[in-house]
Each structure stands twice: as structure tokens, then as C-alpha cells.
C-alpha distance (Angstrom), angle and dihedral (degrees) to the residues before:
residue distance angle dihedral
M1 . . .
E2 3.75 . .
K3 3.77 126.2 .
V4 3.78 110.5 -130.3
K5 3.77 104.5 179.6
S6 3.83 145.3 -38.5
P7 3.77 111.4 -122.2
D8 3.80 89.5 -170.9
S9 3.91 138.9 -10.4
S10 3.77 95.1 -85.1
S11 3.87 101.7 46.6
E12 3.81 136.4 45.6
L13 3.83 131.7 -170.8
Y14 3.80 114.1 -129.9
I15 3.80 134.9 -179.1
Y16 3.86 113.1 -139.7
H17 3.71 113.0 -161.9
E18 3.82 122.3 -139.1
G19 3.77 113.9 -68.7
E20 3.79 94.8 16.1
V21 3.78 118.3 135.3
I22 3.88 112.2 -122.4
V23 3.92 96.6 175.1
K24 3.81 127.3 14.0
E25 3.68 123.4 -147.8
G26 3.78 112.2 -110.3
Q27 3.76 97.4 24.0
G28 3.73 120.9 122.0
S29 3.80 117.6 -132.4
S30 3.73 142.5 146.6
I31 3.79 93.1 -151.5
I32 3.90 117.4 122.7
Y33 3.71 122.3 -161.1
I34 3.79 136.1 -156.5
L35 3.76 121.1 -159.1
K36 3.83 110.1 -131.9
R37 3.73 98.6 173.3
G38 3.87 135.8 -7.4
V39 3.75 143.2 39.7
L40 3.86 123.3 -74.7
G41 3.80 126.4 -165.8
I42 3.86 119.4 -137.8
Y43 3.82 112.2 -145.5
K44 3.76 133.1 -169.7
G45 3.66 104.7 -164.3
E46 3.80 105.8 -43.8
N47 3.74 93.9 -27.4
K48 3.84 122.1 98.2
V49 3.78 105.5 -135.8
N50 3.80 104.1 171.4
E51 3.83 146.2 -12.6
I52 3.74 134.4 -125.1
K53 3.82 116.5 -145.7
G54 3.76 134.2 163.3
Q55 3.74 138.9 49.7
G56 3.71 122.1 -63.6
I57 3.78 99.1 18.5
V58 3.81 112.9 153.3
F59 3.69 120.8 -144.5
G60 3.82 138.5 165.2
E61 3.79 92.2 41.5
M62 3.84 95.7 119.1
S63 3.76 94.1 67.2
S64 3.82 91.1 47.6
I65 3.69 94.0 47.2
L66 3.87 96.9 44.4
G67 3.77 98.5 31.9
K68 3.78 91.1 -128.1
P69 3.76 133.1 128.6
R70 3.78 119.7 -87.1
T71 3.88 113.3 -83.3
V72 3.82 95.9 -155.5
T73 3.69 142.6 27.6
V74 3.83 118.8 -120.2
K75 3.73 121.7 -156.0
A76 3.73 133.4 -177.4
E77 3.81 109.1 -108.9
V78 3.85 89.9 -172.6
N79 3.71 132.4 4.6
S80 3.76 103.4 -62.5
E81 3.86 137.8 -173.7
I82 3.83 112.8 -136.0
M83 3.77 130.2 -178.7
V84 3.84 110.4 -141.1
Y85 3.77 118.8 -154.3
R86 3.83 113.7 -164.1
G87 3.70 100.1 179.6
G88 3.88 93.8 83.4
I89 3.76 123.7 -136.6
D90 3.83 95.6 -51.6
G91 3.79 91.9 55.5
I92 3.83 90.9 46.9
I93 3.75 91.9 50.9
K94 3.84 91.7 51.0
L95 3.75 99.5 39.8
F96 3.82 105.3 29.0
P97 3.80 115.7 35.8
S98 3.80 91.7 168.4
I99 3.81 91.4 56.2
T100 3.74 90.1 46.1
K101 3.79 88.9 54.7
K102 3.82 90.3 49.1
I103 3.79 89.9 52.3
L104 3.76 91.6 51.7
V105 3.84 91.2 49.2
V106 3.82 90.9 48.8
L107 3.80 91.5 50.3
A108 3.79 91.4 47.5
E109 3.84 91.9 49.8
R110 3.84 91.1 49.3
L111 3.80 91.4 49.3
E112 3.69 91.1 49.1
M113 3.83 91.3 49.5
Q114 3.84 92.6 45.7
T115 3.87 90.9 47.6
A116 3.81 88.9 53.9
K117 3.72 92.9 48.4
Y118 3.83 91.9 47.0
S119 3.81 91.1 49.7
A120 3.84 92.5 51.6
L121 3.79 91.1 45.8
Q122 3.76 90.2 50.2
S123 3.82 92.0 50.3
K124 3.80 90.6 48.2
C125 3.92 91.7 50.2
E126 3.86 90.8 49.4
Y127 3.72 90.0 50.1
L128 3.88 92.3 47.5
A129 3.83 92.0 48.0
K130 3.83 89.4 52.1
Q131 3.81 90.4 51.0
L132 3.76 90.6 46.7
G133 3.76 92.6 49.7
E134 3.82 90.4 51.1
A135 3.79 92.0 46.9
K136 3.84 90.7 50.4
E137 3.86 89.9 49.9
K138 3.91 91.6 52.1
L139 3.77 91.4 46.9
S140 3.78 91.3 48.7
E141 3.86 90.3 52.3
A142 3.75 90.8 46.7
H143 3.78 89.9 55.8
K144 3.84 96.7 53.0
A145 3.78 114.8 117.8
P146 3.79 110.2 -78.3
E147 3.81 120.8 -119.0
R148 3.84 88.8 -121.1
P149 3.75 112.7 48.2
A150 3.80 122.8 -132.5
T151 3.82 116.0 -99.9
K152 3.76 131.5 178.5
D153 3.83 88.8 -88.5
Y154 3.88 97.5 43.1
V155 3.85 129.9 47.4
P156 3.87 120.0 -174.0
L157 3.88 113.1 -117.2
A158 3.77 118.4 -154.7
D159 3.82 108.8 -141.1
D160 3.78 128.0 -171.9
L161 3.72 95.6 1.2
L162 3.76 94.3 179.5
E163 3.78 97.9 40.8
P164 3.81 119.1 97.7
S165 3.89 92.4 -121.0
T166 3.86 94.3 61.8
H167 3.74 110.8 175.2
I168 3.82 139.5 165.0
E169 3.73 121.7 -119.6
Y170 3.71 128.3 -168.3
M171 3.81 123.1 -132.7
A172 3.79 118.8 -159.7
I173 3.83 114.3 -129.2
P174 3.77 113.1 -144.8
P175 3.79 114.1 -128.4
R176 3.77 115.5 -98.3
R177 3.73 116.4 -99.7
K178 3.80 118.8 -129.7
G179 3.68 120.9 -143.1
């Protein structure tokens, strides 16, 4: 990490080199970042879950707003310029109304995206629950007592358990050979 300049007393421009950690999961902080140039990787544990690209992308705001530890680690994927605001959310609201608006837009977009993902997941769960219920019903029907009881010479064999035309077949068991 290399400090480039301080445009004012509450912000500083840094260059983070490839592989450097900018934000560490679990750490508390009120610092908010704005990507000026570069590509950043978002990691949950060791797994890369997303990327941040493009000028003006705000990140790190959730921890500042909620006063909670960071939920992800952010690393520079390439050399990246990042504006660092140390005044927390209250300072940004007072000093930088345009950044405040940008944060609100980012949060609204994320909420919209998560709502769509949640809705799709909920629909998928409802579909799978219906399919599971139908499969259980078919299995229950298949396990009802067969018309012809099993004997030592015949064993019922369930066929096509998940097909609508579930039926029971009998398979003859050859007598054991002695010897």
C-alpha cells in the first residue's frame, strides 16, 4: 500500500498493489472506500465470491453504517487506486452529499438484487417441496401391502416407484441348491 495524496483532511488516496488486503473479514472499522481505478476481489473465508470493477464503486459502507465487523475480505486483484474516507458515515453525510447519495444508490441496488435472488430461491424451494411431496406420496402408494403376499418362493419387487403407474411385480426365487 502506498499513500499517493490527501485531497482533504478526511480522505486519502492510496495505491494497493496486487494481492494486498484492503479490508479484512471480522475487523471493525468506520472507514469507507471508493475504488478509483482497478479490480478488487471479494472473499468470504478463502472463497472468492465477487469482484469490484469500475470507477466510483463504494465499498466498506455496511460496517460503518451498522457499526459491525467487516463481513468479507477485499483484496487488490491488480494495482488499484482507492480513496479512503476515515470520517465514517456521519462525516461523509456532512462533508460529501454526493458520496452519500452514491452510497444510498448502491444500497438500494444491492437490496433490489438480493430481493430478486430471494424471490427466485423461494420459488425454487416451493417447486422442490411440491416435487418432494409428490415423490413421498408415490413411495407411500408403492409400499402399500401387495395383493399377493410374499412367500418363501416369491418376493414383491417395486418397479417404477416415481412413475404415475406404480405397480408391484413378483419375482420367483429359485429354490436353493444343496451341495
